[in-house]
VMD Tcl script that draws the C-alpha trace (Angstrom):
set ca {
  {-15.72 74.99 0.74}
  {-18.56 73.31 2.73}
  {-19.82 69.95 1.47}
  {-23.50 69.69 0.38}
  {-25.79 68.35 3.09}
  {-26.74 64.68 2.70}
  {-30.44 64.08 1.90}
  {-32.33 62.72 4.92}
  {-34.41 60.17 2.95}
  {-33.74 58.89 -0.57}
  {-35.92 56.75 -2.84}
  {-33.94 54.78 -5.45}
  {-35.67 54.01 -8.76}
  {-34.14 50.50 -8.79}
  {-35.41 49.46 -12.22}
  {-33.87 52.58 -13.79}
  {-30.49 52.36 -12.03}
  {-30.22 48.58 -12.58}
  {-30.71 49.10 -16.36}
  {-28.32 52.08 -16.74}
  {-26.03 51.34 -19.70}
  {-27.57 47.86 -20.15}
  {-30.34 46.24 -22.17}
  {-31.58 44.17 -19.21}
  {-31.59 45.02 -15.47}
  {-28.87 43.68 -13.17}
  {-29.39 43.13 -9.44}
  {-25.61 43.22 -8.97}
  {-25.35 46.68 -10.59}
  {-28.22 47.98 -8.43}
  {-26.53 46.65 -5.26}
  {-23.22 48.31 -6.21}
  {-24.95 51.65 -6.80}
  {-26.79 51.54 -3.46}
  {-23.59 50.63 -1.57}
  {-21.68 53.46 -3.28}
  {-24.37 55.99 -2.32}
  {-24.39 54.68 1.27}
  {-20.63 55.28 1.45}
  {-21.06 58.91 0.39}
  {-24.17 59.56 2.53}
  {-23.98 57.29 5.59}
  {-26.74 59.17 7.50}
  {-29.39 58.90 4.76}
  {-32.31 56.50 4.88}
  {-32.66 54.57 1.62}
  {-35.74 52.93 0.08}
  {-35.19 50.90 -3.11}
  {-38.22 50.42 -5.40}
  {-38.35 48.11 -8.45}
  {-41.06 47.28 -11.00}
  {-43.28 44.24 -10.47}
  {-41.66 42.62 -13.55}
  {-38.10 43.16 -12.27}
  {-37.73 39.59 -10.99}
  {-38.67 38.17 -14.41}
  {-36.14 40.29 -16.36}
  {-32.94 39.78 -14.32}
  {-30.49 36.90 -14.78}
  {-31.75 33.54 -13.47}
  {-28.74 33.33 -11.12}
  {-29.96 36.49 -9.32}
  {-33.59 35.40 -8.81}
  {-32.94 33.72 -5.43}
  {-31.15 36.82 -4.06}
  {-33.97 39.01 -5.42}
  {-36.65 36.94 -3.65}
  {-34.69 37.12 -0.37}
  {-34.32 40.90 -0.71}
  {-38.09 41.31 -1.29}
  {-38.94 39.02 1.66}
  {-36.58 41.04 3.92}
  {-38.09 44.39 2.79}
  {-34.75 45.42 1.24}
  {-36.52 45.87 -2.11}
  {-40.08 47.19 -2.51}
  {-42.40 46.41 -5.43}
  {-45.63 48.28 -6.27}
  {-49.00 46.64 -5.54}
  {-50.50 44.46 -8.27}
  {-52.38 46.50 -10.88}
  {-50.90 49.84 -9.77}
  {-51.58 52.62 -12.31}
  {-48.35 54.08 -13.66}
  {-46.38 50.97 -12.65}
  {-43.18 51.56 -10.66}
  {-42.74 55.26 -11.60}
  {-45.99 56.35 -9.94}
  {-45.12 54.29 -6.83}
  {-41.65 55.89 -6.58}
  {-43.13 59.39 -6.84}
  {-45.88 58.62 -4.30}
  {-43.31 57.47 -1.71}
  {-41.02 60.45 -2.31}
  {-43.96 62.89 -2.13}
  {-45.22 61.41 1.16}
  {-41.89 61.57 3.05}
  {-40.45 64.60 1.18}
  {-37.57 62.43 -0.07}
  {-35.12 62.87 -2.93}
  {-35.11 60.47 -5.89}
  {-32.13 58.78 -7.53}
  {-33.05 58.12 -11.15}
  {-32.02 59.07 -14.68}
  {-35.69 59.28 -15.69}
  {-37.45 62.67 -15.99}
  {-41.01 61.36 -15.25}
  {-42.46 63.70 -17.90}
  {-45.96 62.20 -17.71}
  {-46.13 63.23 -14.01}
  {-44.87 66.85 -14.27}
  {-48.34 68.33 -13.94}
  {-49.11 66.40 -10.75}
  {-45.67 66.47 -9.06}
  {-44.30 69.97 -9.63}
  {-41.85 69.48 -6.72}
  {-39.66 67.43 -9.09}
  {-38.20 70.75 -10.25}
  {-37.26 71.85 -6.71}
  {-33.56 71.90 -5.95}
  {-32.20 68.62 -4.54}
  {-35.31 66.53 -5.20}
  {-33.86 64.62 -8.20}
  {-30.38 63.09 -8.58}
  {-28.84 61.05 -11.37}
  {-26.16 58.38 -11.20}
  {-23.83 56.61 -13.61}
  {-20.94 54.13 -13.26}
  {-17.71 55.74 -14.49}
  {-14.85 53.41 -15.56}
  {-11.87 53.42 -13.14}
  {-13.85 55.73 -10.82}
  {-17.07 54.00 -9.72}
  {-20.58 55.39 -9.31}
  {-20.97 59.18 -9.47}
  {-24.18 60.91 -8.28}
  {-25.09 64.49 -9.25}
  {-28.18 66.71 -8.83}
  {-30.25 67.06 -11.98}
  {-33.36 68.78 -13.26}
  {-36.12 66.91 -15.14}
  {-36.19 67.29 -18.91}
  {-39.27 69.04 -20.30}
  {-40.66 67.68 -23.55}
  {-43.91 67.20 -25.43}
  {-45.13 64.64 -22.89}
  {-44.38 67.05 -20.03}
  {-46.30 69.92 -21.66}
  {-49.29 67.68 -22.37}
  {-49.40 66.40 -18.78}
  {-49.12 69.95 -17.37}
  {-51.94 71.28 -19.58}
  {-54.16 68.36 -18.59}
  {-53.74 68.96 -14.85}
  {-54.31 72.72 -15.22}
  {-57.52 72.11 -17.19}
  {-58.80 69.76 -14.48}
  {-58.08 72.37 -11.80}
  {-59.97 75.06 -13.73}
  {-62.95 72.72 -14.18}
  {-63.09 71.96 -10.45}
  {-62.79 75.64 -9.54}
  {-65.58 76.62 -11.93}
  {-67.85 73.96 -10.47}
  {-67.46 75.23 -6.90}
  {-70.21 77.56 -5.61}
  {-69.09 81.05 -4.63}
  {-68.75 81.57 -0.89}
  {-69.48 84.75 1.02}
  {-66.65 86.30 2.96}
  {-66.93 85.88 6.76}
  {-66.45 88.63 9.37}
  {-63.15 87.09 10.40}
  {-61.85 87.46 6.85}
  {-62.53 91.22 6.99}
  {-60.80 91.63 10.37}
  {-57.16 92.81 10.65}
  {-54.46 90.19 10.33}
  {-53.26 88.79 13.69}
  {-49.70 89.33 14.86}
  {-47.64 86.19 14.21}
  {-46.20 84.49 17.31}
  {-43.83 82.09 15.50}
  {-41.28 82.71 12.74}
  {-42.58 82.25 9.19}
  {-41.85 79.01 7.27}
  {-38.47 79.03 5.58}
  {-36.83 81.27 8.19}
  {-33.17 80.38 8.88}
  {-32.79 77.84 11.68}
  {-29.65 77.03 13.61}
  {-27.96 74.04 11.96}
  {-28.36 70.76 13.80}
  {-25.18 68.97 14.81}
  {-25.11 65.71 12.83}
  {-24.78 62.47 14.75}
  {-21.43 60.78 14.69}
  {-21.77 57.77 12.42}
  {-19.05 55.24 11.76}
  {-18.62 54.98 7.97}
  {-19.51 51.64 6.44}
  {-16.64 49.38 5.47}
  {-16.73 47.85 2.04}
  {-16.08 44.11 2.14}
  {-15.02 42.05 -0.82}
  {-17.18 39.14 0.37}
  {-17.83 36.75 3.24}
  {-15.13 34.26 2.23}
  {-12.84 33.13 5.08}
  {-9.44 31.47 4.99}
  {-9.55 27.69 4.56}
  {-7.85 26.53 7.79}
  {-9.68 28.90 10.21}
  {-12.98 28.08 8.47}
  {-12.47 24.29 8.79}
  {-11.43 24.64 12.44}
  {-14.53 26.72 13.17}
  {-16.88 24.24 11.43}
  {-15.33 21.35 13.43}
  {-15.80 23.09 16.80}
  {-19.07 24.94 16.13}
  {-21.79 22.83 14.45}
  {-25.11 24.37 13.35}
  {-27.01 25.54 16.43}
  {-23.92 26.43 18.46}
  {-23.97 29.68 20.48}
  {-21.19 32.18 19.81}
  {-20.37 35.84 20.53}
  {-19.48 38.18 17.69}
  {-18.38 41.81 17.42}
  {-20.10 43.94 14.72}
  {-17.42 44.74 12.14}
  {-19.23 46.40 9.19}
  {-22.60 46.93 7.51}
  {-23.84 45.60 4.18}
  {-26.87 46.38 2.03}
  {-28.70 43.30 3.35}
  {-27.29 42.81 6.88}
  {-23.99 43.04 8.76}
  {-20.64 41.25 9.19}
  {-19.37 40.21 12.62}
  {-16.00 38.92 13.83}
  {-15.96 35.65 15.78}
  {-12.29 35.04 16.56}
  {-10.47 34.52 13.24}
  {-13.77 34.03 11.37}
  {-15.97 36.67 9.77}
  {-19.67 35.72 9.86}
  {-22.66 37.22 8.08}
  {-25.92 38.19 9.84}
  {-28.76 38.83 7.33}
  {-31.57 41.20 8.24}
  {-34.09 38.34 8.49}
  {-31.99 36.80 11.31}
  {-31.18 40.10 13.06}
  {-34.45 40.35 14.97}
  {-38.14 39.51 15.09}
  {-39.53 41.38 13.28}
  {-36.55 42.00 11.01}
  {-35.29 45.64 10.99}
  {-35.31 47.72 7.79}
  {-31.53 48.12 7.99}
  {-28.68 46.92 10.19}
  {-27.99 50.50 11.34}
  {-31.43 50.64 13.00}
  {-30.66 47.61 15.21}
  {-26.91 47.49 15.93}
  {-23.81 49.68 15.98}
  {-20.20 49.04 14.92}
  {-18.34 47.47 17.86}
  {-21.41 45.96 19.57}
  {-20.97 42.42 21.00}
  {-23.88 40.15 20.06}
  {-24.97 36.73 21.35}
  {-25.59 34.75 18.17}
  {-26.35 31.22 16.95}
  {-24.75 29.42 13.99}
  {-27.61 29.17 11.44}
  {-25.74 27.45 8.61}
  {-22.67 27.19 6.39}
  {-21.95 27.70 2.69}
  {-18.85 25.55 2.02}
  {-18.45 26.78 -1.57}
  {-17.86 30.35 -0.31}
  {-16.50 29.37 3.11}
  {-19.11 31.62 4.70}
  {-20.79 31.35 8.10}
  {-24.39 32.51 8.55}
  {-25.27 33.72 12.06}
  {-28.37 35.10 13.68}
  {-30.14 36.12 16.87}
  {-31.37 32.94 18.68}
  {-35.06 33.89 18.52}
  {-34.93 34.81 14.81}
  {-32.98 31.63 13.93}
  {-35.53 29.50 15.78}
  {-38.47 31.11 13.96}
  {-36.71 30.80 10.58}
  {-36.08 27.08 11.21}
  {-39.78 26.53 12.01}
  {-40.87 28.37 8.85}
  {-38.47 26.33 6.72}
  {-39.77 23.08 8.24}
  {-43.39 24.15 7.68}
  {-42.70 25.01 4.02}
  {-41.05 21.61 3.52}
  {-44.11 19.84 4.99}
  {-46.51 21.83 2.79}
  {-44.38 21.04 -0.27}
  {-44.36 17.34 0.62}
  {-48.15 17.32 1.02}
  {-48.66 18.97 -2.36}
  {-46.38 16.46 -4.13}
  {-48.56 13.82 -5.89}
  {-48.02 10.16 -4.79}
  {-45.89 7.96 -7.04}
  {-48.02 5.76 -9.35}
  {-48.19 2.09 -8.35}
  {-46.23 -0.29 -10.54}
  {-48.34 -2.65 -12.66}
  {-47.76 -6.38 -12.12}
  {-46.07 -8.14 -15.04}
  {-48.69 -10.09 -17.02}
  {-48.47 -13.88 -16.75}
  {-47.46 -15.46 -20.06}
  {-50.27 -17.55 -21.47}
  {-49.67 -20.82 -23.21}
  {-49.94 -20.23 -26.90}
  {-53.01 -21.85 -28.36}
  {-52.25 -24.33 -31.16}
  {-54.64 -24.27 -34.11}
  {-56.61 -27.49 -34.75}
  {-55.22 -28.01 -38.28}
  {-51.63 -27.61 -37.10}
  {-52.23 -30.14 -34.27}
  {-53.63 -32.72 -36.72}
  {-50.66 -32.29 -39.06}
  {-48.18 -32.80 -36.20}
  {-50.01 -35.96 -35.07}
  {-49.98 -37.40 -38.59}
  {-46.24 -36.72 -39.02}
  {-45.47 -38.47 -35.71}
  {-47.39 -41.55 -36.80}
  {-45.45 -41.73 -40.10}
  {-42.11 -41.60 -38.29}
  {-43.17 -44.38 -35.92}
  {-44.23 -46.59 -38.84}
  {-40.87 -46.25 -40.55}
  {-38.90 -46.90 -37.37}
  {-40.94 -50.02 -36.36}
  {-40.98 -52.86 -39.02}
  {-44.08 -55.01 -39.47}
  {-44.36 -58.64 -38.21}
  {-44.24 -60.20 -41.75}
  {-41.04 -58.41 -42.76}
  {-39.41 -59.51 -39.51}
  {-40.38 -63.20 -40.10}
  {-38.94 -63.14 -43.63}
  {-35.66 -61.74 -42.38}
  {-35.44 -64.47 -39.74}
  {-36.19 -67.32 -42.25}
  {-33.54 -66.25 -44.82}
  {-30.52 -67.73 -42.93}
  {-32.31 -71.02 -42.34}
  {-32.88 -71.49 -46.07}
  {-29.26 -70.82 -46.85}
  {-28.16 -73.59 -44.40}
  {-30.47 -76.23 -45.90}
  {-29.14 -75.52 -49.40}
  {-25.58 -76.04 -48.29}
  {-26.40 -79.39 -46.67}
  {-27.93 -80.78 -49.81}
  {-24.84 -80.04 -51.79}
}
mol new
graphics top color blue
foreach p $ca { graphics top sphere $p radius 0.5 }
foreach p [lrange $ca 0 end-1] q [lrange $ca 1 end] { graphics top cylinder $p $q radius 0.2 }
display resetview
């Protein structure tokens, strides 16, 4: 039995898929779903759209990865103040490029405007199944009260515009016989196109290397060293390359200038690339690599941001000098009392002249009395 043809372009309603089965969105769950779909449909182009508030509702540990994904155009957010929020933006993109949508939402408020949602293959749903993984199936939007109201509103607007148009007279060309067609009508069967041979993406458990090879590589190849790596596999945000016994990671922002939308657009499995060591993450034993030009530009941008941040930082307040201790002022009454007490002590300690003369004459009198006897 022939397998269904993979959709050429797919728009992922990231906010919907990241919240499937959860109360709050998860960037990790969204990444797993996108990777699973890429495994099943390796030739499809994928655009992931999230609401403007997505970065404020995910776990704080995922905010840095979310900002990097937005800066590298791996995630797309609607413009500020967009009417209809993320749903209208997802439908506008899919309508423009005739893409399919992966979402478990039915978009009932847009049924009157986007009737193509009910066409076969334009809407797919996805759910994570325990012990199986993500499963994607075609689905049809659910019609409800909101859908009927939106459809009636669009039909009424069309009738109003048609009634307001002035009647036009038929031209001579309209009354002439129909010309003989020279090309086949739209929808006629066309010979199937032979799909390009694409190497399926390899799933990697992470960029962690063995301890000894990692330490040996860090010792021989400091940041800025030039190395050659062979493209080993793709990832949602870049590609992995083999450099000897080490597996390095090349993010999209360091894969070219400007950065490509996906690694498949810039490199192929088995290509040998001239790269530069951009940095290390010792906690994960990972090596970040990049194209020399992109690494150089990224280093300049990082340095410029650091300078701007340093300029914006307010100067440290100057320390106040310690006040000099002043000599405590002594009240006048207290000074007089101290002076009077000192005089009294001196008077007691120093005997008067008369008392001293009496004490000196006492022995002399005692001697004269003894002589008389």
